mmCIF file of the N, C-alpha and C atoms, coordinates in Angstrom:
data_MODEL
# 
_entry.id   MODEL 
# 
loop_
_atom_site.group_PDB 
_atom_site.id 
_atom_site.type_symbol 
_atom_site.label_atom_id 
_atom_site.label_alt_id 
_atom_site.label_comp_id 
_atom_site.label_asym_id 
_atom_site.label_entity_id 
_atom_site.label_seq_id 
_atom_site.pdbx_PDB_ins_code 
_atom_site.Cartn_x 
_atom_site.Cartn_y 
_atom_site.Cartn_z 
_atom_site.occupancy 
_atom_site.B_iso_or_equiv 
_atom_site.pdbx_formal_charge 
_atom_site.auth_seq_id 
_atom_site.auth_comp_id 
_atom_site.auth_asym_id 
_atom_site.auth_atom_id 
_atom_site.pdbx_PDB_model_num 
ATOM 1   N N  . MET A 1 1  ? -11.264 20.874  -20.778 1.00 0.00 ? 1  MET A N  1 
ATOM 2   C CA . MET A 1 1  ? -10.870 20.311  -19.688 1.00 0.00 ? 1  MET A CA 1 
ATOM 3   C C  . MET A 1 1  ? -9.313  19.926  -19.836 1.00 0.00 ? 1  MET A C  1 
ATOM 4   N N  . GLY A 1 2  ? -8.534  20.508  -18.925 1.00 0.00 ? 2  GLY A N  1 
ATOM 5   C CA . GLY A 1 2  ? -7.074  20.420  -19.061 1.00 0.00 ? 2  GLY A CA 1 
ATOM 6   C C  . GLY A 1 2  ? -6.697  19.174  -18.252 1.00 0.00 ? 2  GLY A C  1 
ATOM 7   N N  . LEU A 1 3  ? -5.300  19.003  -18.265 1.00 0.00 ? 3  LEU A N  1 
ATOM 8   C CA . LEU A 1 3  ? -4.732  17.787  -17.668 1.00 0.00 ? 3  LEU A CA 1 
ATOM 9   C C  . LEU A 1 3  ? -4.770  17.922  -16.260 1.00 0.00 ? 3  LEU A C  1 
ATOM 10  N N  . THR A 1 4  ? -4.803  19.124  -15.666 1.00 0.00 ? 4  THR A N  1 
ATOM 11  C CA . THR A 1 4  ? -4.940  19.454  -14.301 1.00 0.00 ? 4  THR A CA 1 
ATOM 12  C C  . THR A 1 4  ? -6.307  19.048  -13.735 1.00 0.00 ? 4  THR A C  1 
ATOM 13  N N  . ASP A 1 5  ? -7.233  19.330  -14.594 1.00 0.00 ? 5  ASP A N  1 
ATOM 14  C CA . ASP A 1 5  ? -8.708  18.994  -14.205 1.00 0.00 ? 5  ASP A CA 1 
ATOM 15  C C  . ASP A 1 5  ? -8.733  17.484  -14.219 1.00 0.00 ? 5  ASP A C  1 
ATOM 16  N N  . VAL A 1 6  ? -8.392  16.779  -15.114 1.00 0.00 ? 6  VAL A N  1 
ATOM 17  C CA . VAL A 1 6  ? -8.445  15.224  -15.172 1.00 0.00 ? 6  VAL A CA 1 
ATOM 18  C C  . VAL A 1 6  ? -7.713  14.700  -13.967 1.00 0.00 ? 6  VAL A C  1 
ATOM 19  N N  . GLY A 1 7  ? -6.611  15.105  -13.525 1.00 0.00 ? 7  GLY A N  1 
ATOM 20  C CA . GLY A 1 7  ? -5.850  14.816  -12.427 1.00 0.00 ? 7  GLY A CA 1 
ATOM 21  C C  . GLY A 1 7  ? -6.604  14.934  -11.089 1.00 0.00 ? 7  GLY A C  1 
ATOM 22  N N  . ILE A 1 8  ? -7.332  16.129  -11.018 1.00 0.00 ? 8  ILE A N  1 
ATOM 23  C CA . ILE A 1 8  ? -8.141  16.404  -9.749  1.00 0.00 ? 8  ILE A CA 1 
ATOM 24  C C  . ILE A 1 8  ? -9.301  15.388  -9.737  1.00 0.00 ? 8  ILE A C  1 
ATOM 25  N N  . VAL A 1 9  ? -9.913  15.229  -10.858 1.00 0.00 ? 9  VAL A N  1 
ATOM 26  C CA . VAL A 1 9  ? -10.989 14.087  -10.937 1.00 0.00 ? 9  VAL A CA 1 
ATOM 27  C C  . VAL A 1 9  ? -10.567 12.815  -10.460 1.00 0.00 ? 9  VAL A C  1 
ATOM 28  N N  . ALA A 1 10 ? -9.472  12.491  -11.052 1.00 0.00 ? 10 ALA A N  1 
ATOM 29  C CA . ALA A 1 10 ? -8.893  11.177  -10.754 1.00 0.00 ? 10 ALA A CA 1 
ATOM 30  C C  . ALA A 1 10 ? -8.545  10.909  -9.347  1.00 0.00 ? 10 ALA A C  1 
ATOM 31  N N  . ILE A 1 11 ? -8.056  11.991  -8.664  1.00 0.00 ? 11 ILE A N  1 
ATOM 32  C CA . ILE A 1 11 ? -7.560  11.965  -7.226  1.00 0.00 ? 11 ILE A CA 1 
ATOM 33  C C  . ILE A 1 11 ? -9.004  11.910  -6.493  1.00 0.00 ? 11 ILE A C  1 
ATOM 34  N N  . ASP A 1 12 ? -10.013 12.479  -6.925  1.00 0.00 ? 12 ASP A N  1 
ATOM 35  C CA . ASP A 1 12 ? -11.413 12.427  -6.163  1.00 0.00 ? 12 ASP A CA 1 
ATOM 36  C C  . ASP A 1 12 ? -11.926 11.166  -6.301  1.00 0.00 ? 12 ASP A C  1 
ATOM 37  N N  . ILE A 1 13 ? -11.856 10.429  -7.363  1.00 0.00 ? 13 ILE A N  1 
ATOM 38  C CA . ILE A 1 13 ? -12.422 9.184   -7.568  1.00 0.00 ? 13 ILE A CA 1 
ATOM 39  C C  . ILE A 1 13 ? -11.541 8.238   -6.722  1.00 0.00 ? 13 ILE A C  1 
ATOM 40  N N  . VAL A 1 14 ? -10.311 8.126   -6.634  1.00 0.00 ? 14 VAL A N  1 
ATOM 41  C CA . VAL A 1 14 ? -9.416  7.343   -5.836  1.00 0.00 ? 14 VAL A CA 1 
ATOM 42  C C  . VAL A 1 14 ? -9.716  7.483   -4.575  1.00 0.00 ? 14 VAL A C  1 
ATOM 43  N N  . PHE A 1 15 ? -9.913  8.741   -3.918  1.00 0.00 ? 15 PHE A N  1 
ATOM 44  C CA . PHE A 1 15 ? -10.210 9.033   -2.529  1.00 0.00 ? 15 PHE A CA 1 
ATOM 45  C C  . PHE A 1 15 ? -11.494 8.402   -2.214  1.00 0.00 ? 15 PHE A C  1 
ATOM 46  N N  . ALA A 1 16 ? -12.558 8.647   -3.213  1.00 0.00 ? 16 ALA A N  1 
ATOM 47  C CA . ALA A 1 16 ? -14.058 7.995   -2.832  1.00 0.00 ? 16 ALA A CA 1 
ATOM 48  C C  . ALA A 1 16 ? -13.854 6.557   -2.726  1.00 0.00 ? 16 ALA A C  1 
ATOM 49  N N  . LEU A 1 17 ? -13.199 5.850   -3.557  1.00 0.00 ? 17 LEU A N  1 
ATOM 50  C CA . LEU A 1 17 ? -13.051 4.534   -3.508  1.00 0.00 ? 17 LEU A CA 1 
ATOM 51  C C  . LEU A 1 17 ? -12.354 4.040   -2.229  1.00 0.00 ? 17 LEU A C  1 
ATOM 52  N N  . ALA A 1 18 ? -11.467 4.796   -1.818  1.00 0.00 ? 18 ALA A N  1 
ATOM 53  C CA . ALA A 1 18 ? -10.690 4.295   -0.545  1.00 0.00 ? 18 ALA A CA 1 
ATOM 54  C C  . ALA A 1 18 ? -11.685 4.455   0.580   1.00 0.00 ? 18 ALA A C  1 
ATOM 55  N N  . VAL A 1 19 ? -12.523 5.636   0.589   1.00 0.00 ? 19 VAL A N  1 
ATOM 56  C CA . VAL A 1 19 ? -13.499 5.772   1.646   1.00 0.00 ? 19 VAL A CA 1 
ATOM 57  C C  . VAL A 1 19 ? -14.456 4.642   1.622   1.00 0.00 ? 19 VAL A C  1 
ATOM 58  N N  . VAL A 1 20 ? -14.914 4.181   0.419   1.00 0.00 ? 20 VAL A N  1 
ATOM 59  C CA . VAL A 1 20 ? -15.959 3.183   0.452   1.00 0.00 ? 20 VAL A CA 1 
ATOM 60  C C  . VAL A 1 20 ? -15.332 1.811   0.797   1.00 0.00 ? 20 VAL A C  1 
ATOM 61  N N  . ALA A 1 21 ? -14.110 1.567   0.500   1.00 0.00 ? 21 ALA A N  1 
ATOM 62  C CA . ALA A 1 21 ? -13.533 0.396   0.892   1.00 0.00 ? 21 ALA A CA 1 
ATOM 63  C C  . ALA A 1 21 ? -13.271 0.388   2.428   1.00 0.00 ? 21 ALA A C  1 
ATOM 64  N N  . ALA A 1 22 ? -12.719 1.443   3.075   1.00 0.00 ? 22 ALA A N  1 
ATOM 65  C CA . ALA A 1 22 ? -12.525 1.554   4.485   1.00 0.00 ? 22 ALA A CA 1 
ATOM 66  C C  . ALA A 1 22 ? -13.915 1.321   5.180   1.00 0.00 ? 22 ALA A C  1 
ATOM 67  N N  . VAL A 1 23 ? -14.954 1.895   4.733   1.00 0.00 ? 23 VAL A N  1 
ATOM 68  C CA . VAL A 1 23 ? -16.213 1.909   5.483   1.00 0.00 ? 23 VAL A CA 1 
ATOM 69  C C  . VAL A 1 23 ? -16.827 0.363   5.328   1.00 0.00 ? 23 VAL A C  1 
ATOM 70  N N  . SER A 1 24 ? -16.589 -0.299  4.350   1.00 0.00 ? 24 SER A N  1 
ATOM 71  C CA . SER A 1 24 ? -17.027 -1.680  4.133   1.00 0.00 ? 24 SER A CA 1 
ATOM 72  C C  . SER A 1 24 ? -16.191 -2.443  4.919   1.00 0.00 ? 24 SER A C  1 
ATOM 73  N N  . CYS A 1 25 ? -15.034 -2.333  5.087   1.00 0.00 ? 25 CYS A N  1 
ATOM 74  C CA . CYS A 1 25 ? -14.116 -3.165  5.865   1.00 0.00 ? 25 CYS A CA 1 
ATOM 75  C C  . CYS A 1 25 ? -14.550 -3.047  7.277   1.00 0.00 ? 25 CYS A C  1 
ATOM 76  N N  . LEU A 1 26 ? -14.757 -1.720  7.732   1.00 0.00 ? 26 LEU A N  1 
ATOM 77  C CA . LEU A 1 26 ? -15.459 -1.480  9.109   1.00 0.00 ? 26 LEU A CA 1 
ATOM 78  C C  . LEU A 1 26 ? -16.697 -2.202  9.483   1.00 0.00 ? 26 LEU A C  1 
ATOM 79  N N  . ALA A 1 27 ? -17.556 -2.257  8.435   1.00 0.00 ? 27 ALA A N  1 
ATOM 80  C CA . ALA A 1 27 ? -18.910 -2.786  8.535   1.00 0.00 ? 27 ALA A CA 1 
ATOM 81  C C  . ALA A 1 27 ? -18.673 -4.219  8.628   1.00 0.00 ? 27 ALA A C  1 
ATOM 82  N N  . VAL A 1 28 ? -17.778 -4.962  8.026   1.00 0.00 ? 28 VAL A N  1 
ATOM 83  C CA . VAL A 1 28 ? -17.520 -6.411  7.931   1.00 0.00 ? 28 VAL A CA 1 
ATOM 84  C C  . VAL A 1 28 ? -17.015 -6.643  9.398   1.00 0.00 ? 28 VAL A C  1 
ATOM 85  N N  . LEU A 1 29 ? -16.145 -5.863  9.908   1.00 0.00 ? 29 LEU A N  1 
ATOM 86  C CA . LEU A 1 29 ? -15.418 -6.173  11.280  1.00 0.00 ? 29 LEU A CA 1 
ATOM 87  C C  . LEU A 1 29 ? -16.559 -6.140  12.349  1.00 0.00 ? 29 LEU A C  1 
ATOM 88  N N  . VAL A 1 30 ? -17.418 -4.948  12.047  1.00 0.00 ? 30 VAL A N  1 
ATOM 89  C CA . VAL A 1 30 ? -18.478 -4.977  13.118  1.00 0.00 ? 30 VAL A CA 1 
ATOM 90  C C  . VAL A 1 30 ? -19.405 -6.019  13.062  1.00 0.00 ? 30 VAL A C  1 
ATOM 91  N N  . TRP A 1 31 ? -19.670 -6.536  11.982  1.00 0.00 ? 31 TRP A N  1 
ATOM 92  C CA . TRP A 1 31 ? -20.497 -7.574  11.807  1.00 0.00 ? 31 TRP A CA 1 
ATOM 93  C C  . TRP A 1 31 ? -20.070 -8.911  12.364  1.00 0.00 ? 31 TRP A C  1 
ATOM 94  N N  . ALA A 1 32 ? -18.775 -9.129  12.021  1.00 0.00 ? 32 ALA A N  1 
ATOM 95  C CA . ALA A 1 32 ? -18.012 -10.268 12.429  1.00 0.00 ? 32 ALA A CA 1 
ATOM 96  C C  . ALA A 1 32 ? -17.984 -10.368 14.083  1.00 0.00 ? 32 ALA A C  1 
ATOM 97  N N  . THR A 1 33 ? -17.790 -9.162  14.618  1.00 0.00 ? 33 THR A N  1 
ATOM 98  C CA . THR A 1 33 ? -17.585 -9.127  16.037  1.00 0.00 ? 33 THR A CA 1 
ATOM 99  C C  . THR A 1 33 ? -18.901 -9.401  16.773  1.00 0.00 ? 33 THR A C  1 
ATOM 100 N N  . ILE A 1 34 ? -20.048 -8.892  16.173  1.00 0.00 ? 34 ILE A N  1 
ATOM 101 C CA . ILE A 1 34 ? -21.248 -9.117  16.873  1.00 0.00 ? 34 ILE A CA 1 
ATOM 102 C C  . ILE A 1 34 ? -21.654 -10.654 16.590  1.00 0.00 ? 34 ILE A C  1 
ATOM 103 N N  . ARG A 1 35 ? -21.332 -11.287 15.557  1.00 0.00 ? 35 ARG A N  1 
ATOM 104 C CA . ARG A 1 35 ? -21.590 -12.610 15.392  1.00 0.00 ? 35 ARG A CA 1 
ATOM 105 C C  . ARG A 1 35 ? -20.872 -13.465 16.393  1.00 0.00 ? 35 ARG A C  1 
ATOM 106 N N  . GLU A 1 36 ? -19.623 -13.120 16.463  1.00 0.00 ? 36 GLU A N  1 
ATOM 107 C CA . GLU A 1 36 ? -18.696 -13.891 17.501  1.00 0.00 ? 36 GLU A CA 1 
ATOM 108 C C  . GLU A 1 36 ? -19.094 -13.843 18.860  1.00 0.00 ? 36 GLU A C  1 
ATOM 109 N N  . ARG A 1 37 ? -19.359 -12.572 19.224  1.00 0.00 ? 37 ARG A N  1 
ATOM 110 C CA . ARG A 1 37 ? -19.856 -12.275 20.592  1.00 0.00 ? 37 ARG A CA 1 
ATOM 111 C C  . ARG A 1 37 ? -21.143 -12.977 20.894  1.00 0.00 ? 37 ARG A C  1 
ATOM 112 N N  . ALA A 1 38 ? -22.051 -12.881 19.796  1.00 0.00 ? 38 ALA A N  1 
ATOM 113 C CA . ALA A 1 38 ? -23.328 -13.707 20.012  1.00 0.00 ? 38 ALA A CA 1 
ATOM 114 C C  . ALA A 1 38 ? -23.182 -15.284 20.194  1.00 0.00 ? 38 ALA A C  1 
ATOM 115 N N  . ALA A 1 39 ? -22.177 -15.752 19.506  1.00 0.00 ? 39 ALA A N  1 
ATOM 116 C CA . ALA A 1 39 ? -21.809 -17.250 19.478  1.00 0.00 ? 39 ALA A CA 1 
ATOM 117 C C  . ALA A 1 39 ? -21.185 -17.577 20.814  1.00 0.00 ? 39 ALA A C  1 
ATOM 118 N N  . LEU A 1 40 ? -20.492 -16.609 21.474  1.00 0.00 ? 40 LEU A N  1 
ATOM 119 C CA . LEU A 1 40 ? -19.673 -16.977 22.730  1.00 0.00 ? 40 LEU A CA 1 
ATOM 120 C C  . LEU A 1 40 ? -20.597 -16.615 23.972  1.00 0.00 ? 40 LEU A C  1 
ATOM 121 N N  . SER A 1 41 ? -21.607 -15.900 23.766  1.00 0.00 ? 41 SER A N  1 
ATOM 122 C CA . SER A 1 41 ? -22.630 -15.473 24.837  1.00 0.00 ? 41 SER A CA 1 
ATOM 123 C C  . SER A 1 41 ? -23.307 -16.587 25.342  1.00 0.00 ? 41 SER A C  1 
ATOM 124 N N  . PRO A 1 42 ? -23.340 -16.798 26.740  1.00 0.00 ? 42 PRO A N  1 
ATOM 125 C CA . PRO A 1 42 ? -24.101 -17.886 27.329  1.00 0.00 ? 42 PRO A CA 1 
ATOM 126 C C  . PRO A 1 42 ? -25.626 -17.706 27.050  1.00 0.00 ? 42 PRO A C  1 
ATOM 127 N N  . ALA A 1 43 ? -26.097 -16.732 26.860  1.00 0.00 ? 43 ALA A N  1 
ATOM 128 C CA . ALA A 1 43 ? -27.606 -16.332 26.476  1.00 0.00 ? 43 ALA A CA 1 
ATOM 129 C C  . ALA A 1 43 ? -27.846 -16.824 25.190  1.00 0.00 ? 43 ALA A C  1 
ATOM 130 N N  . TRP A 1 44 ? -26.992 -16.938 24.354  1.00 0.00 ? 44 TRP A N  1 
ATOM 131 C CA . TRP A 1 44 ? -27.325 -17.556 22.913  1.00 0.00 ? 44 TRP A CA 1 
ATOM 132 C C  . TRP A 1 44 ? -27.367 -18.832 22.744  1.00 0.00 ? 44 TRP A C  1 
ATOM 133 N N  . ARG A 1 45 ? -28.402 -19.508 22.329  1.00 0.00 ? 45 ARG A N  1 
ATOM 134 C CA . ARG A 1 45 ? -28.599 -20.886 22.325  1.00 0.00 ? 45 ARG A CA 1 
ATOM 135 C C  . ARG A 1 45 ? -29.138 -21.200 21.046  1.00 0.00 ? 45 ARG A C  1 
ATOM 136 N N  . GLU A 1 46 ? -28.915 -22.372 20.341  1.00 0.00 ? 46 GLU A N  1 
ATOM 137 C CA . GLU A 1 46 ? -29.538 -22.944 19.276  1.00 0.00 ? 46 GLU A CA 1 
ATOM 138 C C  . GLU A 1 46 ? -30.855 -23.609 19.787  1.00 0.00 ? 46 GLU A C  1 
ATOM 139 N N  . PRO A 1 47 ? -31.754 -23.722 19.160  1.00 0.00 ? 47 PRO A N  1 
ATOM 140 C CA . PRO A 1 47 ? -33.021 -24.492 19.713  1.00 0.00 ? 47 PRO A CA 1 
ATOM 141 C C  . PRO A 1 47 ? -32.619 -26.020 19.786  1.00 0.00 ? 47 PRO A C  1 
ATOM 142 N N  . ALA A 1 48 ? -33.000 -26.501 20.795  1.00 0.00 ? 48 ALA A N  1 
ATOM 143 C CA . ALA A 1 48 ? -32.806 -27.899 20.794  1.00 0.00 ? 48 ALA A CA 1 
ATOM 144 C C  . ALA A 1 48 ? -33.780 -28.789 19.974  1.00 0.00 ? 48 ALA A C  1 
ATOM 145 N N  . GLY A 1 49 ? -33.118 -29.656 19.088  1.00 0.00 ? 49 GLY A N  1 
ATOM 146 C CA . GLY A 1 49 ? -33.975 -30.453 18.053  1.00 0.00 ? 49 GLY A CA 1 
ATOM 147 C C  . GLY A 1 49 ? -34.733 -31.476 18.797  1.00 0.00 ? 49 GLY A C  1 
ATOM 148 N N  . VAL A 1 50 ? -35.374 -32.286 17.959  1.00 0.00 ? 50 VAL A N  1 
ATOM 149 C CA . VAL A 1 50 ? -36.199 -33.386 18.449  1.00 0.00 ? 50 VAL A CA 1 
ATOM 150 C C  . VAL A 1 50 ? -35.286 -34.420 19.205  1.00 0.00 ? 50 VAL A C  1 
ATOM 151 N N  . PHE A 1 51 ? -33.948 -34.391 18.808  1.00 0.00 ? 51 PHE A N  1 
ATOM 152 C CA . PHE A 1 51 ? -33.168 -35.503 19.455  1.00 0.00 ? 51 PHE A CA 1 
ATOM 153 C C  . PHE A 1 51 ? -32.456 -34.965 20.850  1.00 0.00 ? 51 PHE A C  1 
ATOM 154 N N  . GLY A 1 52 ? -32.807 -33.874 21.403  1.00 0.00 ? 52 GLY A N  1 
ATOM 155 C CA . GLY A 1 52 ? -32.514 -33.239 22.553  1.00 0.00 ? 52 GLY A CA 1 
ATOM 156 C C  . GLY A 1 52 ? -31.435 -32.169 22.517  1.00 0.00 ? 52 GLY A C  1 
ATOM 157 N N  . GLU A 1 53 ? -30.227 -32.366 22.981  1.00 0.00 ? 53 GLU A N  1 
ATOM 158 C CA . GLU A 1 53 ? -29.380 -31.225 23.160  1.00 0.00 ? 53 GLU A CA 1 
ATOM 159 C C  . GLU A 1 53 ? -29.024 -30.576 21.762  1.00 0.00 ? 53 GLU A C  1 
ATOM 160 N N  . ALA A 1 54 ? -28.724 -29.437 21.941  1.00 0.00 ? 54 ALA A N  1 
ATOM 161 C CA . ALA A 1 54 ? -28.393 -28.573 20.713  1.00 0.00 ? 54 ALA A CA 1 
ATOM 162 C C  . ALA A 1 54 ? -27.006 -28.760 20.319  1.00 0.00 ? 54 ALA A C  1 
ATOM 163 N N  . PRO A 1 55 ? -26.516 -28.649 19.063  1.00 0.00 ? 55 PRO A N  1 
ATOM 164 C CA . PRO A 1 55 ? -25.287 -28.981 18.678  1.00 0.00 ? 55 PRO A CA 1 
ATOM 165 C C  . PRO A 1 55 ? -24.212 -28.224 19.068  1.00 0.00 ? 55 PRO A C  1 
ATOM 166 N N  . THR A 1 56 ? -24.489 -26.721 19.282  1.00 0.00 ? 56 THR A N  1 
ATOM 167 C CA . THR A 1 56 ? -23.536 -25.883 19.856  1.00 0.00 ? 56 THR A CA 1 
ATOM 168 C C  . THR A 1 56 ? -23.126 -26.378 21.296  1.00 0.00 ? 56 THR A C  1 
ATOM 169 N N  . ALA A 1 57 ? -24.014 -26.857 22.140  1.00 0.00 ? 57 ALA A N  1 
ATOM 170 C CA . ALA A 1 57 ? -23.848 -27.167 23.398  1.00 0.00 ? 57 ALA A CA 1 
ATOM 171 C C  . ALA A 1 57 ? -22.935 -28.417 23.459  1.00 0.00 ? 57 ALA A C  1 
ATOM 172 N N  . ARG A 1 58 ? -23.078 -29.436 22.590  1.00 0.00 ? 58 ARG A N  1 
ATOM 173 C CA . ARG A 1 58 ? -22.265 -30.650 22.459  1.00 0.00 ? 58 ARG A CA 1 
ATOM 174 C C  . ARG A 1 58 ? -20.890 -30.207 22.064  1.00 0.00 ? 58 ARG A C  1 
ATOM 175 N N  . ARG A 1 59 ? -20.812 -29.301 21.145  1.00 0.00 ? 59 ARG A N  1 
ATOM 176 C CA . ARG A 1 59 ? -19.485 -28.858 20.741  1.00 0.00 ? 59 ARG A CA 1 
ATOM 177 C C  . ARG A 1 59 ? -18.683 -28.188 21.649  1.00 0.00 ? 59 ARG A C  1 
ATOM 178 N N  . LEU A 1 60 ? -19.288 -27.326 22.505  1.00 0.00 ? 60 LEU A N  1 
ATOM 179 C CA . LEU A 1 60 ? -18.684 -26.443 23.404  1.00 0.00 ? 60 LEU A CA 1 
ATOM 180 C C  . LEU A 1 60 ? -18.373 -27.286 24.786  1.00 0.00 ? 60 LEU A C  1 
ATOM 181 N N  . SER A 1 61 ? -19.167 -28.496 25.030  1.00 0.00 ? 61 SER A N  1 
ATOM 182 C CA . SER A 1 61 ? -19.006 -29.045 26.216  1.00 0.00 ? 61 SER A CA 1 
ATOM 183 C C  . SER A 1 61 ? -17.625 -29.786 26.340  1.00 0.00 ? 61 SER A C  1 
ATOM 184 N N  . GLY A 1 62 ? -17.088 -30.158 25.346  1.00 0.00 ? 62 GLY A N  1 
ATOM 185 C CA . GLY A 1 62 ? -15.799 -30.743 25.451  1.00 0.00 ? 62 GLY A CA 1 
ATOM 186 C C  . GLY A 1 62 ? -14.676 -29.942 25.562  1.00 0.00 ? 62 GLY A C  1 
ATOM 187 N N  . SER A 1 63 ? -14.831 -28.633 25.249  1.00 0.00 ? 63 SER A N  1 
ATOM 188 C CA . SER A 1 63 ? -13.701 -27.620 25.271  1.00 0.00 ? 63 SER A CA 1 
ATOM 189 C C  . SER A 1 63 ? -13.651 -26.865 26.488  1.00 0.00 ? 63 SER A C  1 
ATOM 190 N N  . ARG A 1 64 ? -12.363 -26.269 26.747  1.00 0.00 ? 64 ARG A N  1 
ATOM 191 C CA . ARG A 1 64 ? -12.249 -25.635 27.997  1.00 0.00 ? 64 ARG A CA 1 
ATOM 192 C C  . ARG A 1 64 ? -12.297 -24.013 27.698  1.00 0.00 ? 64 ARG A C  1 
ATOM 193 N N  . VAL A 1 65 ? -12.637 -23.199 28.638  1.00 0.00 ? 65 VAL A N  1 
ATOM 194 C CA . VAL A 1 65 ? -12.687 -21.925 28.348  1.00 0.00 ? 65 VAL A CA 1 
ATOM 195 C C  . VAL A 1 65 ? -11.483 -21.210 29.002  1.00 0.00 ? 65 VAL A C  1 
ATOM 196 N N  . VAL A 1 66 ? -10.654 -20.355 28.185  1.00 0.00 ? 66 VAL A N  1 
ATOM 197 C CA . VAL A 1 66 ? -9.401  -19.911 28.677  1.00 0.00 ? 66 VAL A CA 1 
ATOM 198 C C  . VAL A 1 66 ? -9.856  -18.529 29.279  1.00 0.00 ? 66 VAL A C  1 
ATOM 199 N N  . THR A 1 67 ? -9.372  -18.457 30.513  1.00 0.00 ? 67 THR A N  1 
ATOM 200 C CA . THR A 1 67 ? -9.624  -17.184 31.294  1.00 0.00 ? 67 THR A CA 1 
ATOM 201 C C  . THR A 1 67 ? -8.409  -16.327 31.414  1.00 0.00 ? 67 THR A C  1 
ATOM 202 N N  . SER A 1 68 ? -7.137  -16.970 31.231  1.00 0.00 ? 68 SER A N  1 
ATOM 203 C CA . SER A 1 68 ? -6.078  -16.194 31.423  1.00 0.00 ? 68 SER A CA 1 
ATOM 204 C C  . SER A 1 68 ? -5.069  -16.653 30.370  1.00 0.00 ? 68 SER A C  1 
ATOM 205 N N  . LEU A 1 69 ? -4.135  -15.731 30.010  1.00 0.00 ? 69 LEU A N  1 
ATOM 206 C CA . LEU A 1 69 ? -3.132  -16.033 29.053  1.00 0.00 ? 69 LEU A CA 1 
ATOM 207 C C  . LEU A 1 69 ? -1.756  -16.321 29.667  1.00 0.00 ? 69 LEU A C  1 
ATOM 208 N N  . GLN A 1 70 ? -1.775  -16.198 31.036  1.00 0.00 ? 70 GLN A N  1 
ATOM 209 C CA . GLN A 1 70 ? -0.475  -16.601 31.793  1.00 0.00 ? 70 GLN A CA 1 
ATOM 210 C C  . GLN A 1 70 ? -0.377  -18.068 31.824  1.00 0.00 ? 70 GLN A C  1 
ATOM 211 N N  . PRO A 1 71 ? 0.797   -18.536 31.806  1.00 0.00 ? 71 PRO A N  1 
ATOM 212 C CA . PRO A 1 71 ? 0.998   -20.091 31.855  1.00 0.00 ? 71 PRO A CA 1 
ATOM 213 C C  . PRO A 1 71 ? 0.645   -20.459 33.324  1.00 0.00 ? 71 PRO A C  1 
ATOM 214 N N  . SER A 1 72 ? -0.030  -21.609 33.536  1.00 0.00 ? 72 SER A N  1 
ATOM 215 C CA . SER A 1 72 ? -0.377  -22.120 34.929  1.00 0.00 ? 72 SER A CA 1 
ATOM 216 C C  . SER A 1 72 ? 0.954   -22.710 35.606  1.00 0.00 ? 72 SER A C  1 
ATOM 217 N N  . ALA A 1 73 ? 1.119   -22.475 36.851  1.00 0.00 ? 73 ALA A N  1 
ATOM 218 C CA . ALA A 1 73 ? 2.361   -22.814 37.650  1.00 0.00 ? 73 ALA A CA 1 
ATOM 219 C C  . ALA A 1 73 ? 2.159   -24.249 37.761  1.00 0.00 ? 73 ALA A C  1 
ATOM 220 N N  . VAL A 1 74 ? 0.952   -24.865 37.775  1.00 0.00 ? 74 VAL A N  1 
ATOM 221 C CA . VAL A 1 74 ? 0.900   -26.452 37.794  1.00 0.00 ? 74 VAL A CA 1 
ATOM 222 C C  . VAL A 1 74 ? 1.209   -26.994 36.736  1.00 0.00 ? 74 VAL A C  1 
ATOM 223 N N  . HIS A 1 75 ? 0.923   -26.552 35.550  1.00 0.00 ? 75 HIS A N  1 
ATOM 224 C CA . HIS A 1 75 ? 1.336   -27.239 34.233  1.00 0.00 ? 75 HIS A CA 1 
ATOM 225 C C  . HIS A 1 75 ? 2.574   -26.749 33.668  1.00 0.00 ? 75 HIS A C  1 
ATOM 226 N N  . HIS A 1 76 ? 3.324   -25.768 34.115  1.00 0.00 ? 76 HIS A N  1 
ATOM 227 C CA . HIS A 1 76 ? 4.552   -25.259 33.545  1.00 0.00 ? 76 HIS A CA 1 
ATOM 228 C C  . HIS A 1 76 ? 5.654   -26.164 33.926  1.00 0.00 ? 76 HIS A C  1 
ATOM 229 N N  . HIS A 1 77 ? 6.295   -26.871 32.811  1.00 0.00 ? 77 HIS A N  1 
ATOM 230 C CA . HIS A 1 77 ? 7.449   -27.556 33.012  1.00 0.00 ? 77 HIS A CA 1 
ATOM 231 C C  . HIS A 1 77 ? 8.726   -26.790 32.486  1.00 0.00 ? 77 HIS A C  1 
ATOM 232 N N  . GLY A 1 78 ? 9.521   -26.564 33.355  1.00 0.00 ? 78 GLY A N  1 
ATOM 233 C CA . GLY A 1 78 ? 10.707  -25.817 32.853  1.00 0.00 ? 78 GLY A CA 1 
ATOM 234 C C  . GLY A 1 78 ? 11.975  -26.621 33.293  1.00 0.00 ? 78 GLY A C  1 
ATOM 235 N N  . ALA A 1 79 ? 13.089  -26.491 32.616  1.00 0.00 ? 79 ALA A N  1 
ATOM 236 C CA . ALA A 1 79 ? 14.197  -27.149 32.904  1.00 0.00 ? 79 ALA A CA 1 
ATOM 237 C C  . ALA A 1 79 ? 15.164  -26.175 33.757  1.00 0.00 ? 79 ALA A C  1 
ATOM 238 N N  . PRO A 1 80 ? 15.591  -26.625 34.775  1.00 0.00 ? 80 PRO A N  1 
ATOM 239 C CA . PRO A 1 80 ? 16.394  -25.901 35.798  1.00 0.00 ? 80 PRO A CA 1 
ATOM 240 C C  . PRO A 1 80 ? 17.668  -25.362 34.889  1.00 0.00 ? 80 PRO A C  1 
ATOM 241 N N  . SER A 1 81 ? 17.880  -24.144 35.369  1.00 0.00 ? 81 SER A N  1 
ATOM 242 C CA . SER A 1 81 ? 19.021  -23.472 34.428  1.00 0.00 ? 81 SER A CA 1 
ATOM 243 C C  . SER A 1 81 ? 20.240  -23.981 35.379  1.00 0.00 ? 81 SER A C  1 
ATOM 244 N N  . SER A 1 82 ? 21.396  -24.085 34.719  1.00 0.00 ? 82 SER A N  1 
ATOM 245 C CA . SER A 1 82 ? 22.664  -24.509 35.344  1.00 0.00 ? 82 SER A CA 1 
ATOM 246 C C  . SER A 1 82 ? 23.706  -23.654 35.328  1.00 0.00 ? 82 SER A C  1 
# 
């Protein structure tokens, strides 16, 4: 086995490791996206315990849902230009 053959094998191993890393990163991103979408979905609910309201519902009730990234004209405070 010559030096060229060792180089070809090394390149193949590095390429295989890169493919495995890319596929695993993609799998983690898909898994995280599915979990996040399920957590934000109104159909997803934690079961209410003995004490009533589910913890997620309590945590989300005090927060506002952002529907637009544009600043509101009502809440926009700008200094007049001179």
